[in-house]
N, C-alpha and C positions, 0 to 999 in steps of 0.2 A: 366469632366463629359461627357460621350458618351451615346447616346440613340438609342435603337430600340423601337418598340412599347411596352409599359408596362415594359421597362427595363431601369435601371439606373446603370452606372458603374463608380466607383471611383478608380483611379489608378495614378493620377498625382503626388502623393507623392512617387511613385516608381522611383528610380533613375537609372534604367537599361533600356537603349533605346530599346534593343531587346525585352524585356518583354512588354514595352509600345506599340511598333509597333504590336506585336502579339495580344494584346488585341484590338487595334484599328481595325485590320483586321477582328477579330471575330465579332465585333459589329457595325462597320461602313461600311461594305461592303453591298451594296443594295441587297435585296432579299436573303440574306444568311440564314435566318431562315426559312427553308423549311422542311416539313415532308411529307412522303409518306402516302397514305391511310392506309397501313398496320400499320405504326407507330401510326397513329391516332386511329385506332381501338384498338391497344394494350394499348394506353394511356387511352382510354375510359374504357376498361375492368379493368384496375388497379384502376381507379377512382371508378368504381362500387364496387369493393371489399373493398376499403378503406371506402367508404360511407356506404355501406350496413352492414359492420361489426359493425360500431358504432350504426346504426339503430337497429340492432339485439340485441345488448347488452342493449340498451335503452328500447326495448320492453320487454325483459325478466327480467331485473333487474333495473327497473326505479328508485329505491330508494337506489341503491348502488353507491358508489364512484368508478369511473373508470378512471377519467382524460382523457376523450375522445378527439378526434381530430376535432370535429365539428368546422368549420371555417377555417381549414387548411388541409382538406382532401387530398390536392394535395401533401402533404409531402410524402405519400407512393410512388406514381409514381416518385417523385423527387429522393428519396433514391434509388429506383430500377434503375433509369436511371444512377445515379452515379456509382452504382455497375456494371451495364451492360457495361458502357463505360470503367471502370477500368479493368474489366475482359477482354474486348477486347484488352486492352493495356498490358495484361500479368499478372495482379494481380490475385492471387488465394486465398488470405486470407484477409478478411476485419474485423477489430475490431472496434466496435461501442460503444459509450457512449451517454446517453441521459437522460433527466429528466422524470417526470411522464407522462406529456401530450402526448398521442398517443402511449405510450409504448406497450400496449396490441395489438394495431393495427400493430405496427412494428413487434412484435413477431409473429403475425399471418400471415401477408401478405408480410413481407420482409424476416425475418428469416425462416418463414414457420414452426412454432411450431404447433403441432397437436391442432386443435381447441378444441377438447374435454378436453385436458389438461388445456386449458385456461378457458373454461366454468365451469369445475368442481371446480375452485377456488372460484366461487360465491356461492357454496353450503355450507351453515352454518353448516351442519351436517357432513361435510367431516372430518374424523379423521386425526390428525397429526401423521406422522410416527415418530418413535423414532430416529430422526436424528438432533435434535436441536430445537430451539425455533421458527425458521422460520421467514418469513417476509411477508408483504402485497404483493399482486400480481403485483402491478405496480412498485415494486422495483426489481423484480427478473430478472435474466439474462438467457442466453441461448447460446448454442454452437451447430452448425449444419453444416454438410457438405452435399452439394447437387449439382445438375447440374444446371448451369445457362441456362435457356431455350433460351435466346437470342443469347448467344455465343456458347452454347453447350460445355462449359468447366466446370470442377469442380471448385467450389468456397466454401470456408469455411467462415462461418459468426459467429461472436461471439459478443453478446451484454452483456456488463459487468454490473453486479448487482450494484445498487447504493443506498445510503440512501436518505432521504428527503433533505439533505443539497445540495442545488443547486450548480452545477459545480464541486462538490467535486470529481466526478469520472473522470474529465478531465485528470489530470496527471496520474491516474491509467491506463487509456486507453493508454496513450502515452508510459508508461513504459512497459506494456504488448506488445504493438506493437514493441517497440525497441527490446524486448527479442525475439519475434518470428522472427524478421529480423535477429538478431544475430545468432540464432540457425540454421537457414536455409541458412546462408551465404549471405543474401540479403543486401549487403553493400550500395546499392543505393536506396532501397525502391521500387524496381520494382515488387516484389512479394507480399509484405505485406504492407497494408496501414490502416489508421484509418479515421473514420468519427465521428465527434463530433456534437451533436445537442444541441442547446442552446435556452433558452428563451431570449427575448430581454433585459428585465430588469436585469436578472442575468448575461448576457453576459457583460453588462456595469458595473454592481454594484459589482460583486464578484471579489475580487482581485486575486483569484486563477486562473482566466482566463488569466490575465496578466502574472502571474508566469509561467503558462503552455506555453504560447506563447514564453516567453523568453528562454525556453529550446529548441525551434525549430531549432536553428542554432548552438547550443553548442555542441562541440565534446563529444562523448559518450552519448549524450542525443537526438540528432536529429533523427527524424523518416522520414526525407526527404519529408515532406509535409503532411498536414492534410486538408481534406475538412471539413470546418465548416459550418453548416446549422443553421441559426438563424430563429426561428419561431417568427416573429416580430408582436406583437399585438399593437404597438404604433400608427399605421396609421388608424386603424379602417377599413372602407370598401371603401376607395377612389379608383377610377380607374385612377387618374391622373398619367400619366407616369413619372412625375417629383416628385412623392411622396417621393422619397428617401431623398430629402432635408429636410423634416420635421422630420426625424428620425436620429439624429446624433450618437446614441449610438453605433451601430455596427461599424460605420466608425471610431470613436475614438479608439476603440480597435484594429481594423485592421491596423491603421497607426503605431501602436507600432512596428510591425515587417514588415512593407512594404508589407502587404498582400493585393491584390486587393479585392474589395468587389463588388459583383454583386447584386443589388437590383432588385427584380422582383415582380410584382403583382400576388398574388396567385390565383386571379380570371381568369388568363390567363394561363391555363395548358400548352399550347404549348410553351409560353415564358419561363415558369418554366423549361420545359424539355430541351429547348435549353441552358439555363443558366447552368443547371446541367451537360449537356454534355461538355460545355466549361470548367466548373470548374474541371471536371475529367481530361480533356485534359491538362489543365494548370498544375495540380499536376503531371501528368505523364511526361510532357515535361520539367518543371523547377524544380520539386521536392521541391516545396515550398508551404506554406500555402495559402489557398484561402477561402474567406467567401461568402456564398450564403445567402442573406437576403430575406427570404420569407415574404413579406408584407401581412398580413392577419388580422383576427379578431377571437375572441372567440365567438361562438354562445351561449355558456353557460358561467357561471362564472368561478371562479377558479376551481371548480369541480361541479359535477352534483347536489350537495346539496346546492350550493351557489346561491343566488339570486342577480344578477348583477344590477337589477333595483333599489336596495336600494341606490346605490351610483352613478350609471351611467344611469339615466333614459332616457335621450334624445338619447344618443348613442344607447342604446339597443332597443329603439323604432325603430330606423332606421335599426339596424342589423336584427331585426325580419322581416323586409320587404324584405330582400335580398333573392334572389333565391340561393339555394345551387349550388356550382360550378359544381357538376355532372349534374344537370338539365340544367344549362347554356351551358355546353360543349356538352351535348347530343343534345340539340336543334340546336346548331351550326353544328354539324356533319350531322344531319338529313337534315338541309337546304342545306348543301354542297353535299348531296347525298352519303356521305361516308358510312353511315349506314341508315337503315330505322327504323321506330318506333317499329315494331315487333322484329327486331333483338336486339334492345336496351332492350326491355322488357324481351326478352329471356335471355339475359346476367344477368339481375337482378334476374330472377327466378332461374337460374342455381346456382348462388351463395347463394341465400336464402335457396335453398334446401340443399346445402353443409352445411350451418350453422345449419339447423334443424336436419340433420342426425347426425352431431357432437354433438349437444345438447342431443339427445337421447342416444348416446354412453356415454356421460359424466355422465349420471345417474348411470352407472355401476361402476364408480370410487368411491371407498369407503375410500381410504387412500391417503393422500397428500404426495407424495414423493418429497422432495425438490431437491434431486439429479437429477431429471428430468430437473431441471432448472439450472444445473451447467454451468458456463460460461468458465471454464478452466479445462477440464478433464486432468488427467495425465495417459495416457494409459500405462499399464504394471507395474505401481508402486504399486498399490493395487491388491488384488484378484478381481475376477469378480464381487463379491458382495460388493466391496468397502472397504474391511477390510485390515489391515496390514498383510503382509506376515509372520510376526513373532511378538512376544512380548518380544524380547530380544535385547540387544545392546552389540556388541562385545567390546573388550578392545579398548580404545582410545589411547593407547600407541603406540610407534614406536620402531624400532630397533635403536641401537646406530649408525649404519652406516648412516641411513637416517637422524637422527638428526644432525650428524656431517656434512654431505654433505650440508644440507640446511644452517646450520650455517656458513659454509665456503663461500657459495655463498652470504649470507647476509652480510658478512664482506669484500666483494671484489667488484671490477668493472669487470664484465665478458666480456667486449668488449675492443678492443685495441684502442689506440690513443684517449683516452677520459680523460679529465682533470677535476677532481672534486675539490670542495672547500676545502681549508685547514682544516677548522673546521670539515667538514664531514670526512676527512681522519682520524682525531682523533677518531671520533665516530666509524668508521669501524674497526679501530685498537682495540678499546675497545671491540667490538663485537668478534673479532678474539681471544682475550685473554680469554673472557668468554667461548668460544667454547673449547679452550684448557683446561680450568679448569672444563669443563663439567657442566656449569651452564648457566642459561638464565635469562635475565630481561624481563620486560613486552614486549618490542618491539620485542625481539628475540623469545619469546614464541609465539607471534602472527605470526611472520614470519614462524615459524616451523609448526604451525597449517595450515596456508594457503598453504605453499609449499607442505606439505604432501598430502593435499586434491587435489591439482593440479596434483600430481603424480597419484592419483587414478581416474583421469578423471573428477573431479568436477570443473566446472567453478566457479570462485570467482569474485564478483563485489563489490568493496568498494567505496562508494560515500558519499559526504558531503563537507562542506566548509574546504578547505585546508587539505584534508585527505592525499594527496600525500606526503606532508612533515610531516603532523601531527600538530595539533594546538600547541602542546607543543614541537615541533621540535624533536620528538623522533622516528618517523617512517622512513622517507626518503626512500619511495618505488620508487620514481622517481628521478634519478640522472640527474643533469644538467651540461653540459659541460661549463666550465668557459671561453672558448675561442670561441666557435661557438654558435651563437644565435639559440635558439629553438632546439638544438641537445640534446636529452634525451636518457636515458637508464633505463629500468625497469628490474633489476636483477632477479626478481621473474619469469619472462618469459624466463629465461635462466637456469632453474633448471634441466629439464629432456628432452630427445629428443622428446617424444610423449605426453608431458603434456597437460592438459587443459589450455586455456588462462586465464591470470589474467588481470582484468580491474580495474584500480584505477583511479578515476576521480574527480577532483575538481568541485564542483557544482556551480551554480549561488548562489547569496546570498539569498537563499530561503529555508525555512524548509517545509512549507505546500506542495508546489509543488514538491519538490525533494523527500520528504518521500513518497508522493503518487506515484510518478514515480517509486521509488524502490520497493514499494509494488506491483505495477503492473508488474514489471520485475520479481519479485519472484513468481508471480502467474503462469508464463508460464511453469516452469519446477521444479520438486522437486530435480533435480540433479544439483543444483547450490547453492552456499552460497552467499546470497545477504545481504550486510550490509550497514546501514546508520549510520553515526557518526555525532552527534551534535557537534558543535564547543565547546559549554559548555552544560551540561546536561539540564539546565533549558530552553534552547532555543527550546526544543521540544514542549513547550506549544503553539508556533505559528503554530504548525502542529497538534494541539489537535483534530481537526476534523478527520484526518486520523487515529489517535490512537483510538479515541472513537467510530467511526462509522465503521471502516474497520478492524483494527488490533485486537482489543480486542474481538468484537463479531462476526467477519467475519465467523468463522466456524459455530457458532450457528445459524446465520441468513441464511447463504447461502451454508452450507455444503462445504465450500471452505477452505481447509487447506492451510497454508502459513508459510514458514520457515524463514521469514525476521528476521534479527538481528538488534536491536537498540543498539548502543554503546553510552552511556550517561555519560560523565565525571562528577564526583561527589565527593565532599569532602569539609568539613569545614576547610579552611586554611587561614582565615583572609582576604580574597579577596573581601569581601562585599556581599551584598544580591543577586546580579545578577549572580555571577559566582561560586556559592557554591553548591546549591542543585539541583539535577535532579528530585526532588519531588517524591521520592520512595513511599511515602504514597498514592499517586494517583494511581500508578500502582498496588499497593497491594490491595487497596480498590476495584479494578475492577476484582480481581481474583475470580474465581467462586467456590472456595471450602468453606465448612461450618466450621466455627471455633469451633462449639460446638459438632461436631461429630467426634469421634475417629474412623478412618477407620480400617479395618481388617488388622492388622500388620502381620498376618501369611500368607497372600495371596502370592501365587507364583509370582515372578517378581513384587513385591509390588511397587518398585520405577518406573518401566516402566509403570505399569498400572496407577500410579498417573499422570505421564507425559501425557499419552494418554487421560485421563479424563479432564485435565486442559484446560483453554482457552489460557493461555500463561505461559511462564516460566520466573521467575524473579530471577536473581542471582547478588551477589556482591562478587566477588572473592578477597581473600586477598593475593593470591600468583600467580605469572606468570604461574606456572605449572597448576593450576586449570583453569586459563583462557584458556590455551592451550587445556585442556581436554574438556571444555564445548563447545568450537568452533568445535572441531572434533565430539563431541557427536551430535551436531545439525544436522550433515549430516548422521552419522551412525545409528541414530534412524530409525525405520521402518515406521515412520510417520513424519509429519511436524507440528510444533507449533512455533508461534512467540517467540523470545528470547529477553528479556530485560536485558541488562548487564550494571550495574553501574560501570563504569571504573574509574581508579584512575588518579590523577594528580601528586601529590608529590611522590607517590609510584613508578612512572615511573623511578625514579632515586634513590629511597631509597636503601641504601646499604644492608638492611636486606630483601628487597623484591626480593629475588632470589630463583630459584628452581634448584635443581640438576637434571642432566639427569636421575638419578636413579628413580625419581618420574614421569618420562615421558616414560619409556621403555615399551616394550610389556608386557601386563598383568596388567598395571595400568589403573585407571579409574578416572573420575571426582569424587571428594569428596563432597558430599552434605553437610557434616558436617566435620570439622577438629577438633578432640578432643584434649584436653590437653595432651601433651606428656612429660612434665617436672617433677619436683620433686613432685608436687601435685598428679600426676597420680600414683606415686610409693607408696604413702601412702594415699589412698583416704579417709580412715576413719578419718584422721586428718584435712581434708579440711573443713574450716568454711564457705566459700562462693564460689558458682559456678557462675561465670559471663558468660553470653551469649552475643555475639556481632557479628557484621558483618562488613567486609571491613576494611578501613584504621585505625579506632579507635583501632583495635587490637594492632597495633604497639605502640600507646600511652599507652595502658594498660600494655603491657609487660615491657616497659621502666619504668613506674611508679612502677610496682610490684617489679622489680629488685632494684630500688632505695630504696624502703621501706623494702627490705628483706622479702617479704611475699610469696615467691615461693612455700612454703609448705602449706600455709593457704588458698590461693586463686587459684582456677583453672579457666582457661579461655577457653571456647569452642566457636569456630567460626561457625556460620551458613552461609554457602556459597550459598546454594540454599534456598531462602526464600519461593518461591512458585513454585511447590507444596511443602507444608510444610513437613519437614523430621520428622514426628512423631516418626517413629521407631528408628532412631538414637538418637534422643534427649531423648527418654524414657530410652535408654541404658545409656546415660550420667548421667541423674538424678539418676538412680539406682546405679550407680557407686560411687556416693558421698552421702551416706545416711544421713550424719550429716550436710550437707551444706545447707545454705539458698540460694535461687535462686534470681538472679537479672539480669535484661536486661540493658545493657549499650550501649548508642549511643551518637554520637557527635551532632546529629540533635536536634532541639527543641522537647519538649515532644508531642506537637500536630502535629508533622511532623515525618518524618523518618519511623521507623518500629514498634515502640512500640505498637500502637493500633492494629496492625496486629499480632504481635508475642505473646503478653501477653495472649489473650484468647486461642490461639492454644496450647501454652505451658501449660496453666492451664488444658486444656482438656487432654493433653498428660499424666499428672500426676494425673488425676481424681480429680483435684482441692484440692489435699492433702496439698499443701503449697502455700503461696502467691508468686507472682513474683514481686519483687521490681524494682524500676526504678532509674537508675543513668544516668543523662544526663542534657541537658539544659532545662530551664523552657519554658513553652509555650510562643510563640511569633507570631506576625503578619508577620514579614519578615523572610525569611529563614536564614539570618545571619546578624551579625552586620557589620557596615562599619568601625568600629574602631579596629585597631590591638590590642591595649592594652585590650579593652573589650573582644575581642576574646580569648586572652590568659587567662584572668581572668575566663571566663566561662569554658574554657577547664580544668583549674586547679581545679575549683569547682566540676566538674563532676568526675574528677579523685579522689578527696578527698572523695566524696560520695561512689565511687566504692570500695575504700579500707579501709574505716572506718567501722570496723566490728560492731560498735554500731550505725551506721547511721539509722537503721530501727527499733531499739528497742522500740522507743516511738510510733510506728505505729502498733505494734503487737496486 
């Protein structure tokens, strides 16, 4: 522990002597903490703005929640000092994440959002623009490019929108930062950096903080250092310079990644400024994380409507006796002769006038435009008024030459003197044979989708646990030399001379943090295909916060489109309750379409308009070719939507799960529905039952139908895109089989899977003219049985129901 006045530093857990000596020099050199009079006046002016902004809001809207900064007004000059010093060191883009407290103040006095745009948010009569459902003002983000007045250099500032879920935005900020570094070629983090603000309790208590810290030194995830600022309310109002000892929370977190932690009393603005300068220098020197612990208090409760005296009466009696930090610092500077009282009062009057004038202008605002608060604009992707440049999607097919070329690279080692594993040699040989036979399996279809997009200049990033090899040892996008340690080859990066780069990276053992990171990466540019793959589909539920708060409602809340792709392995294969279901029912429940309203099927570009209106796309492909098409469609669409794909396990090697090149050539498209094309389709009037299904169960159904000799009596239609629901194509299928009863068949349990989503929409499609029967497993609490024999018994039972033409007669 090293001390200057009102500063405590912890770094003895750092095992790098150079770094320790650097810190000692910064804090143990006598007289090192000196400020010029000009710097002191600037600090005072910043404190005036920080304090008077909150005072103004309190005067105008005393009964409104705003999560003000009272008690830690020094945060504003602290952030501005970090940004100033970073700008001086060459940084020109700062991406920030923070909780509610002080957010409006940061937007106003750090990002410099127009005050009238903030003030008008308090007007209850303000009409919402037709841009989504919106969010409360203290959740919104902002993007702004301006001149830094201290360094006279351009600086871009982005504050990422966040939900109420504390610390959830941390990995999102890191992912966006990584992306911006990647796109500008900033391999060392010298141009783009991140600042994360934390509350002390959340910093210690929320596990996502640790998950995010763990990414800091991981290849393909590091952002070369983040400045973390903790607004620490644990200490109250003590002025003891050794106060840091009574607050272990930030220290415990910082030790996880050997980050130094600088504790500083927020009642000493000059000490705060010095610490922030050192933190910015540390980050630019060592490109590692650093924590600034601002020891302060809340003058109010959790928010302005909260009465802290209910539970902390003695503490708040003392807090209310404390002079505000602005008053203390102004008195100090007046006593030092740095400013006089009239100059100080003039500074206050000047800012109060700015606020009043902005308040007057805010009354002219009649409509709330959420796009004014966008944290990640995509210049040039949309029209000037934010609309897609077209409402069509070109063919997702490719020429045979391109398919063959990608297939040949995928089945070879494109570098010399590289020895691969013998088992991998057999896999590559099998791929080569498939290319000669003009067919693809799942892994090869993915390879061709990725490779073709790389040719078109689209960066691809695939992330997750063991994605380089693939959980099921099917992908092998990174080859490892068997004789030379850590010598690797990524054939995908050897496809074309001027291709976009392909990034495939095994993540840490984290879902919440890594999915948030990839979401942030996808925010930065629409011209990238960013995919996160769960090791098993059900593991996504430990990242549920990112799915529920960011991916599903992100566009509705924040007018922020995002094209992230989730690959979720799914299928009932007797492997027990934890490795079977990706919980499709949860994703489908969160789709924003109305099951009881039949859309206008005659509308031009009906399928594209459906995609544009939805909050995300949910698919379960039954063929490698359709998987190939949906990946390419994700980029070729003129807008971006999250894509949820339930991917297979056993189908990866199923001999019937193959696609001919013919179904992937120029002119072909993703098939939202794959209709019956066998004997039943030749004589549709004779069909007794039309089964609808999705995914792997199709192969169980066709096998059973063949065994029973019912190819003319039962038609099977696959719904490949579940949401948006393909009303138009399914209506055509039902009309084709006028004498058939309708049934939905799934391998999941009745209270899970797709049934509750599909049934009402299918009934709406046919104007409720017929019932839609169910063939599948009974309701259950767990997603799947752990007993193999029970699994097979359940499967046979659902197949018996599907093909027993008398099964539903007693229910008619």
